[in-house]
N, C-alpha and C positions, 0 to 999 in steps of 0.2 A: 667816454672812456678816460680813466684816470691816467695822467702822465706823470712820470717821475722826474724830479728836478735833477739836472746834471750834478755830479759830485764836484764840490769845490776843491780845487787843487792848490798846491803851494804857489803855482804860477799865477793863479787868480788873486791870491792874497798879495803877492809881490807886485802885480800891476796896480792893485788898489793903493798900496802904500808908496810905490815908486822905488822899490829896492829889488835886488837880485833874488831869485828863488832860493839860492843857497843861504842867504841871510835869514829868510823866513824859516828855513829848515833848522838853522842854529837856534833861533828864538824858541821854536816849538819843542825843542829838545832841552829839558831842564839841565842836562849835563853840559850843554854847550851855550846856554843862554848868556852866560857872563862874557862871552866873546863879543857880544853886541852891546852898544850903548843902551842905557836904560830908556832914553827917549825913543829910539827906534824900536826897542823891544816892546814898549808899551803900545806903540802904534800898531805893530804887527799883531799883538795879542788882541787889541781892540778890534782890528779888522777881521781877524779870524772868528771872533765871536759874532760880529755883525753879519758876516757872510754865511755863518752856520757851518764852518769848517769842521769836518770830522776826520781824524787821522785814519789812514788805511793801515790797520794793524797787520793785515796779511802781507802787504808790500813791505812794511817795516821789518817783519820777521824774516822775509827773504833777503833783505838787504843787510841786516845785522846779525842774522842767525840767532835771533832771540824771539821768544814768544810773547814777551812782556806780560807774563802771568806768573803768579807765585802761589804755591800750594800751602795752605795752613791746616794743620791737623790739631784738633782739640779732642779731649777725652769725653766731654759731655756738654752738648750745646744747651742743655737745660740748666746747667750751673751758671748762675748770674755773673760769676767772676770772669767768664770768657767773653762776654759782650764788650766790655771796655777794652779788653786786649785786642780783639778783632777790629774795633773801631780805630784804635791807635795805629794798628798796622795799615789799615785802609787809608787813613788820613795821609800818611807819609807816601805810600806807594802810588796813590792816585795822583799826587803832585808830580810824580816821575813817569806818568803814563802807564803804570802797571795796573792790572786787574788781579783780584784775589779770588781764589777758589777754596772753599772751606770743606773739609771732610770731618765728620763726626765718627769717632772710633769706638765709643763705649768702653774704653780701657781694655779692648780685646786685641791682643797682639796680632792675630791673623788679619783682623780688619785694618790694623795699622800697616801691615806689610802690603795688603791689597791696595790700600790708599796710595802708598808710595809708588806702586807699580802703575796705577792709573795716572798719577801725576806725571810720571816719566813718559807714559804714552801720549799725554797732552803736551809734552816737551816744555814743562814749566822751567823757568830760569832758576828757581831756588825754592827752598822749603822753610817754613817756620813751624817748629814742632813743639806743641804743648803737652805731648803725651808721654814723654820720656820716663823710663824707669831708671833707677840708679845703675842697673846693669841692663843695657838696652841693645837688642840685636839690630833694630832699625838704625840707630845712631852709628853702630859699628859698620853696617853696610854702606851708609852714606859717606862715611869717612873713607872707606876702601874704594868707593866708586868716584870720589871727588865731587860729590854733589854739594853745591853751596847750600848751607842750612844754618839756622840759628835756633837754639833752644830757648823757650820762654817759660817762666814760672818754675819749671822743673829742670834739674841738672842731672848729669851722670858722673860716674867716677872717671870717665875717659878724659885724657888730657888733650889740649889743643883744640877744644871745641868752642865755637861761638855761642854765648849764652847771655841772657838777660834775666836776672832773678832778683827777688827781694832778699835781704839779709834775714833769713828765717830765725837763726839762732839769736840774733839781737832782739828780734820781735818777741820770742819766747821769754827772754830775760826781762824785757820791759813789763810783760804781763805779771810775772811773779813778783817783781819789785813793787809794782803798783799794789798788788794784793797784800804783800807783806807790810807795806807802809800803812795800810788801812787796819792792820792788826790780825790778819789771817795767818794762821800757823799750820792748819791742816787743809792743804789745797789739793783737790783731786784733779786728775787729768784724763781727758778723753782723747786718745791719740788717733791720728790718721794712719793709713797703711805705711808700714816701715820700708817697703820696697820702693817707695817714692821719696824723692829728696825732700819734698815739702813736709811729708809726714815724719820722716826721720829727723830732719834738722829742727823742726819746731819742737819735737820731743826733747832733743838735745838742749835746746834753749830753755825749756822748762826745768830740766835737770840742773843745768848750770845756774839758773835763777834760784832754785832752792839752795844750792851750795852758797851762792853769793849772799843770800839772806840768812844763812846759818840754820836752815831748816832741813830736817831729815826726810828722805824719801820713804814713803810707805807704799810698797808695791800693791797692797790691797786697794789703794786709792787710784790705781792706774788701770785703764782698760783700752785695748787697741781695737779700732774699728777696721773693717775690710774695705771701706770706701768713704769718701768725704760726703756723706749724705745725711739727711735728717734722720732716717730710719736707723742708720748705724750709730749716730750720736745718741739716740734714745736707748738703743740696746746696750751700748757701752755704759751709759749712765746708770741703767738698770743693774748691770753687772756690779758696778761699784756699790750701789745701794744694797745689793744682796749680801755684800761682805760685812755689812753692819758695823762699819768703822765710821766714827764721827768725822765730819768735815764741814767747813763753813764756806768754801768756795770751790767752784769747778771750772777748769779751763778746757775749752774745746779747740781742736786743731783747725777748725774753720767755722764760719758762721752758720752753715747748714747743720753741722753737728751740734752747735750751740742751740739751735732751734729745737733739735731733738732733746737736748738736756732740759729745755723749758718744758717740753711735753712730759718728760719723766717727773720733774718736780711737781707739776700740776697733779699728775696721777697720785703722787705720794702725799698730796695735801700741803706742799711746801710753797712758800712765797719767795720770789726773787725781787730784791736782794735781802728782804727781811730775814729769811732763814738761810738762804744760800746765794752768794754772789756768783754770777756767771760771766765769763769772758770768751769771746770768739776770736777769729782771725780772718782777715781779708778786707773788712769793711765793705761788704757787698752793698749795693744801692738801697736795699730794703731794710737794713739793720736798724736804722733810726726809727723805723715804724714798728719794731718789736714792742711787746708790752711786758716789761719795761724796755725802753730803747737799749740796744746792746753796746756795752763797752767792748771794743775790739781793736785789733792792730790794723791800721790802714796800710794796705799795700798799694803802691801807685800803679794800678793796673793799666791805665791809659798810657802812662809813660813807658811801662814795660813793652807794650805793643809798638809804640813809636820808635823807641830805641832799637828794638829788634829789627824793625823794617829798615832803619838807617844802616845798621850793621850788615844786613843781608844785601842791600844795594851795593855797599862798598865791596862785599865779598864777590858779588856777581861781576862787577866791573874791574875789580883789582884783586883777583884771586891769590896773588902772591902776598897780600897783607897778612900779618900775624893775627891769630885768633884773639877775639875780645871776650873776656869773661867779666861781665858787668854786674855789680851788685848794687841795687838801689836801696836806700835807707828807709825803713818803715817808721811809723810813729804811732803812738797809742792814742786812741780816741776814747775818752772817758765819758760814759753816759750813765743812765740810771740803773743798769743791771749790777753795779758793784757799789758796796758801801761798807761801813764799819760793822763788824759782827755785832748783832743786837744784844747778845748775852753769851759770853763765853767764859770758861773757867780760867784758872791761872795758867793752864797749859795751852790755852787758846783754842780749845775744841768745843764743838757744839754737836750734840746728837742730831742726826737727821733721820733716824728710824724710830 
């Protein structure tokens, strides 16, 4: 008959180290560990690992009125951009004794509302939300109910909201500046959904970039996709091609849409970058393996997740703190998908049809 080992307690660790159980408790709580000398803390941590101590989360919850869990809402788990974000969140929260529960919402508002309800039923201590629209009912509800939360990647027009995003407008300007310096004058744009801050602000960056470079906007060279997907990128690029306006470069609002642009160029018998340069956004892990490797804006996705987790922990433990709206700076990664237009006229155009 199999017998179960007795649970290792704080008292067991204290006896092993020769300290009071309250000292062990302080060491094993990251928020109070600094109250104990490093020498003692190291001994306590070593003893807890050797003895196989596992914290009693249920007892902690009763004592502190906290569940030590955080809910994370993402719009699409198949989008590679969200893996590094979740990893960054987990890296920070795990160090503070928190667990992460992830909900995939498929960009469906009703699923987002149901996910929040389920998180509340589980009594999570806070939320990290990557699903926000520029006008978002879930965000408004969380504000009204006083739920600790942080927005990641996407922001809203609401004031006083904790958020960690990349400076999308600066990223868009970087792309156009790079292409203009190469000699491109007719630059097409495949936009993401404009009800999302990422889609809207990256498009604003493109427009500002054209202005900075002294280039005029041609609305026939712009198409807006309904989602940040490869299929939407291909459809938008096809719409631009159907307008039969010449262009030598095409900018996509994210890397998946850029992959769709690759597909459309291949269908039309065009080569990248010989005929058309292509630029994406996000620097997803696989973009260096595109053929050719994709020039793209690097968004520090791991840092976004880590910073969001730190802000949420502060919000949970110190709810009176003012909101943090943090913008991380992107940078351009130049690879093989962009180059000097191979042959263009005095106006800088090249027919693509």
